C-alpha positions as CSV (number, residue, x, y, z in Angstrom):
1,M,36.5,41.9,106.2
2,V,36.4,39.1,103.8
3,R,32.9,39.7,102.5
4,P,33.4,43.4,101.7
5,I,36.6,42.7,99.8
6,R,34.8,40.0,97.8
7,S,32.0,42.5,97.1
8,I,34.4,45.1,95.9
9,V,36.1,42.5,93.6
10,T,32.8,41.4,92.2
11,A,31.6,44.9,91.6
12,A,34.9,45.7,89.8
13,A,34.5,42.7,87.6
14,L,30.9,43.7,86.7
15,L,32.0,47.2,85.9
16,A,34.8,45.9,83.7
17,C,32.2,43.8,81.8
18,C,29.7,46.6,81.4
19,P,30.9,47.6,77.9
20,F,30.5,44.0,76.7
21,V,27.1,43.7,78.4
22,A,26.0,47.0,76.8
23,R,27.1,45.9,73.4
24,S,25.3,42.5,73.8
25,A,22.1,44.2,74.9
26,Q,22.4,46.7,71.9
27,A,22.8,43.7,69.5
28,D,19.8,41.9,71.0
29,A,17.7,45.0,70.5
30,Y,19.0,45.7,67.0
31,P,17.6,47.4,65.0
32,T,15.7,50.2,66.8
33,H,15.7,52.8,64.0
34,A,16.4,53.2,60.3
35,I,19.5,51.8,58.6
36,S,21.5,53.5,55.9
37,L,22.7,51.4,52.9
38,I,25.5,53.2,51.2
39,V,25.9,52.6,47.4
40,P,29.2,54.0,46.1
41,Y,27.6,54.9,42.7
42,A,25.0,57.4,41.5
43,A,21.4,56.4,41.3
44,G,20.0,54.6,38.3
45,G,22.8,52.1,37.6
46,G,22.9,48.3,38.2
47,S,24.4,48.6,41.7
48,D,21.6,51.1,42.7
49,I,18.9,48.7,41.4
50,M,20.5,45.9,43.4
51,A,20.7,48.1,46.5
52,R,17.0,49.0,46.3
53,R,16.0,45.4,45.9
54,V,18.0,44.5,49.0
55,A,16.8,47.5,51.0
56,E,13.1,46.7,50.3
57,R,13.5,43.1,51.5
58,L,15.9,43.8,54.4
59,S,13.4,46.4,55.7
60,R,10.8,43.7,55.9
61,H,13.1,41.2,57.6
62,L,14.4,43.6,60.2
63,G,11.2,45.6,60.9
64,Q,13.0,48.9,60.3
65,S,13.4,51.1,57.2
66,V,16.6,50.6,55.2
67,V,17.3,53.7,53.2
68,V,19.6,53.7,50.1
69,E,22.2,56.5,50.1
70,N,24.0,57.0,46.8
71,I,27.5,58.4,47.2
72,G,29.3,58.2,43.8
73,G,32.7,59.2,42.6
74,G,36.3,58.0,42.5
75,G,35.4,54.5,41.2
76,G,33.4,54.0,44.3
77,A,36.1,55.2,46.7
78,I,34.2,58.2,48.0
79,G,31.3,56.1,49.2
80,M,33.5,53.4,50.6
81,Q,35.5,56.0,52.5
82,R,32.2,57.3,54.0
83,L,31.3,53.8,55.0
84,A,34.7,53.1,56.6
85,K,34.4,56.2,58.8
86,S,30.8,55.5,59.9
87,Q,29.9,54.4,63.4
88,P,30.3,50.6,63.7
89,D,26.9,50.1,65.2
90,G,25.0,48.4,62.4
91,Y,23.1,51.4,61.3
92,T,25.3,52.1,58.3
93,I,26.1,49.3,55.9
94,G,27.3,49.3,52.3
95,L,26.8,47.5,49.0
96,A,30.3,47.0,47.6
97,L,31.2,45.7,44.2
98,H,34.2,43.7,43.2
99,G,35.9,46.8,42.0
100,Q,35.8,48.5,45.3
101,L,37.1,45.5,47.2
102,A,39.5,43.8,44.9
103,I,40.6,46.1,42.1
104,N,40.8,49.6,43.6
105,P,43.7,48.7,45.9
106,A,45.8,48.0,42.8
107,L,44.5,51.0,40.8
108,Y,44.9,53.7,43.4
109,P,48.1,53.8,45.5
110,K,46.6,56.3,47.9
111,L,43.2,54.7,48.3
112,S,41.2,56.3,51.1
113,Y,40.1,53.0,52.6
114,D,41.5,49.5,53.1
115,P,39.1,46.7,52.0
116,V,40.5,44.3,54.6
117,K,41.2,46.5,57.6
118,D,38.3,48.9,57.3
119,F,35.3,46.7,56.8
120,A,33.4,43.8,58.5
121,P,32.3,41.4,55.8
122,V,28.6,40.4,55.9
123,T,27.8,38.3,52.8
124,L,28.6,37.8,49.2
125,I,25.2,38.3,47.5
126,A,25.9,37.2,44.0
127,K,28.5,36.8,41.3
128,A,27.9,38.1,37.7
129,P,30.0,36.9,34.8
130,Y,31.0,39.1,32.0
131,L,30.0,38.2,28.5
132,I,32.2,38.0,25.3
133,V,30.0,39.6,22.7
134,T,30.7,40.2,19.0
135,S,29.3,42.3,16.2
136,P,27.3,40.4,13.6
137,Q,29.9,41.6,11.1
138,L,32.6,39.4,12.8
139,P,32.6,36.1,10.9
140,V,32.3,33.9,14.0
141,T,29.3,32.2,15.5
142,N,30.8,30.5,18.6
143,A,33.5,30.9,21.2
144,A,35.9,28.4,19.6
145,Q,35.7,30.2,16.3
146,F,36.3,33.4,18.1
147,L,39.5,32.3,19.6
148,D,40.8,30.9,16.3
149,Y,39.8,34.0,14.4
150,V,41.6,36.4,16.9
151,R,44.7,34.2,16.9
152,S,44.8,34.3,13.1
153,H,44.4,38.1,13.0
154,P,47.0,39.3,15.6
155,G,46.9,43.1,16.2
156,Q,44.1,43.6,13.7
157,L,41.1,43.5,16.1
158,S,39.9,45.7,18.9
159,Y,37.6,45.2,21.8
160,A,35.4,47.6,23.8
161,S,34.9,47.9,27.5
162,S,33.0,50.2,29.8
163,G,36.3,51.9,30.9
164,T,40.0,51.4,31.8
165,G,40.5,49.5,35.0
166,G,37.0,48.2,35.1
167,G,36.1,44.5,35.6
168,A,35.3,44.0,31.9
169,H,38.6,45.6,30.8
170,L,40.6,43.4,33.2
171,A,38.6,40.3,32.1
172,A,39.9,40.9,28.6
173,E,43.4,41.6,29.7
174,L,43.6,38.4,31.7
175,L,42.3,36.5,28.7
176,K,44.9,38.2,26.5
177,S,47.8,37.4,28.8
178,T,46.7,33.8,29.4
179,T,46.2,32.9,25.7
180,R,48.6,35.5,24.2
181,L,45.8,37.0,22.1
182,D,46.7,40.3,20.5
183,L,43.7,42.7,20.8
184,T,43.6,46.5,21.1
185,H,41.6,48.0,24.0
186,I,39.0,50.7,23.2
187,P,37.6,52.1,26.5
188,Y,34.3,53.9,26.6
189,K,32.8,56.0,29.4
190,G,30.1,53.4,30.1
191,G,29.0,50.2,28.5
192,A,25.9,51.7,26.8
193,L,28.2,54.1,24.8
194,A,30.0,51.2,23.2
195,M,26.9,49.7,21.7
196,P,26.5,51.8,18.6
197,D,30.1,51.0,17.5
198,L,29.6,47.3,18.3
199,L,26.4,47.2,16.2
200,T,28.1,48.8,13.2
201,G,31.2,46.6,13.6
202,R,33.5,49.6,14.2
203,V,34.6,47.7,17.3
204,P,33.9,44.0,16.7
205,I,34.3,42.7,20.2
206,F,32.8,43.7,23.5
207,F,33.5,42.4,27.1
208,A,30.4,43.5,28.9
209,A,28.0,43.0,31.8
210,Y,25.0,41.0,30.8
211,A,22.6,43.7,31.9
212,T,24.2,46.1,29.3
213,V,23.8,43.8,26.3
214,K,20.8,41.7,27.3
215,G,18.3,43.3,25.1
216,Y,20.6,43.3,22.1
217,V,21.4,39.6,22.6
218,V,17.8,38.6,23.0
219,D,16.9,40.5,19.8
220,G,19.7,38.9,17.9
221,K,21.5,42.2,17.1
222,V,24.8,41.0,18.7
223,R,26.2,37.6,19.4
224,A,27.0,36.4,23.0
225,L,29.6,33.7,22.7
226,A,30.8,32.8,26.2
227,V,30.8,33.8,29.9
228,T,34.0,34.6,31.7
229,T,33.4,32.4,34.8
230,R,35.1,29.1,35.3
231,Q,31.7,27.3,35.0
232,R,28.7,28.0,33.0
233,A,26.3,30.4,34.7
234,D,23.0,28.9,35.8
235,A,21.3,32.1,34.6
236,L,22.8,31.6,31.1
237,P,23.1,27.8,30.7
238,D,23.4,27.8,26.9
239,L,26.6,30.0,26.9
240,P,29.8,28.0,27.4
241,S,32.5,29.1,29.8
242,I,35.5,30.4,28.0
243,S,37.6,28.0,30.1
244,E,36.0,25.0,28.4
245,L,37.7,25.8,25.2
246,D,41.4,25.7,25.9
247,P,43.5,23.9,28.5
248,S,45.4,27.1,29.2
249,L,42.2,28.7,30.4
250,A,41.3,26.1,33.0
251,G,41.9,28.5,35.8
252,Y,40.3,31.5,34.1
253,D,37.5,32.8,36.3
254,V,36.4,36.4,36.1
255,Y,33.2,38.0,37.4
256,D,31.7,41.0,39.1
257,A,30.5,40.6,42.7
258,H,27.9,42.3,44.8
259,T,28.5,42.2,48.6
260,I,27.3,43.6,51.8
261,V,29.9,45.0,54.3
262,A,29.8,47.1,57.5
263,P,32.4,49.3,59.2
264,K,35.1,47.4,61.0
265,G,34.2,47.1,64.7
266,T,30.5,46.4,64.1
267,P,29.5,43.9,66.8
268,A,29.7,40.3,65.8
269,A,26.1,39.7,66.9
270,I,24.9,42.5,64.6
271,V,27.0,41.2,61.7
272,G,25.5,37.8,62.4
273,R,22.0,39.1,62.3
274,L,22.6,40.9,59.1
275,N,24.1,37.8,57.5
276,K,21.2,35.7,58.7
277,E,18.6,38.0,57.2
278,M,20.6,38.6,53.9
279,V,21.1,34.8,53.4
280,A,17.3,34.3,53.9
281,I,16.6,37.0,51.3
282,I,19.0,35.5,48.8
283,Q,17.3,32.1,49.2
284,E,13.9,33.6,48.4
285,E,12.7,32.3,45.1
286,E,11.5,35.8,43.8
287,F,14.8,37.4,44.6
288,R,16.8,34.6,43.1
289,K,14.7,34.9,39.9
290,L,15.5,38.6,39.7
291,L,19.2,38.0,40.1
292,M,19.3,35.2,37.5
293,A,17.3,37.3,35.0
294,D,20.2,39.8,35.1
295,G,22.7,36.9,34.6
296,M,23.8,36.7,38.2
297,Q,24.6,33.6,40.2
298,P,23.1,33.9,43.8
299,I,25.5,33.0,46.5
300,G,24.8,34.0,50.2
301,S,28.1,33.4,51.9
302,T,29.1,33.5,55.5
303,P,31.1,36.6,56.8
304,A,34.3,34.4,57.0
305,E,33.8,33.2,53.4
306,L,33.5,36.8,52.2
307,A,36.6,37.8,54.1
308,E,38.6,35.0,52.4
309,F,37.1,36.0,49.0
310,I,38.3,39.6,49.4
311,T,41.9,38.7,50.3
312,T,42.1,36.1,47.6
313,E,40.7,38.5,44.9
314,I,43.1,41.3,45.9
315,A,46.0,39.0,45.4
316,K,44.7,37.8,42.1
317,W,44.1,41.2,40.5
318,D,47.1,43.1,41.7
319,P,49.4,41.7,39.1
320,V,46.8,41.8,36.3
321,V,46.1,45.5,37.0
322,K,49.8,46.3,37.0
323,A,50.4,44.4,33.7
324,A,47.4,46.1,32.0
325,I,47.8,49.6,33.3
326,G,51.2,49.8,34.8
327,S,52.3,50.3,38.4
328,P,50.5,53.4,39.8
329,D,52.7,56.3,41.0
């Protein structure tokens, strides 16, 4: 009777392990069909361009099609909600920006997803500094002169951003609170719409993504004075970091970020495979050159590093959002 009992116990143990064995086998075979890459913005913007660059290369690395799915609206919340509710099987992943992961939790009290609880981090692709750009009519030619001029004209100057609550707006508000600068915010419905007023001097200062102002800077139509990251950007080595100019700004470090995340519960082996292939892509010389041409700093983090980044950034931006916009109802 001993042998049958042992057989029963062994069989029960194997049955208990079946889900784990099945998941392991599924991860080993992954991927067997096309993958959807959700972008929480409409087609044609910077995040969409990034997603299509990633999709093309990830398709080659994985041997299966990676199809970009644009789901815009709600500051990216609609697309992120769709991602959060997708099957955690590795066949739906998402390109999330800094706003969706770090800023939206403070902006929207009834956010339809939780950046920490609903997603499995894959990798931080790149960071992109914002630029402090001025109209040629403003009588400053470098960042130090800019700070002095703004301090000597309290309440008399305004700055543009691509919209209230966006990364560029908050970059300016953090600078204001840190240095006690007195500037008036003029929000636009997109960075491109601010350019005519910047060129004429109607709004003398613009906090902007590099891609928005690149052509104007290269042509000398506007002045780029500094980047908003703690260190100079490798892609823009001639521009000082604003933190270089004042001891009070030593900890000032603001950027946008592009990440890859998956639904929470995605098997660790699949997350690991995605991370491995994404890091390899980020290390490719051609891809790095594309990122740096847009002013981005290639990263390629581990999932654990991205998880820590998300929680740290949420804590960082919550008080800044509340100070700039007020506590949401």
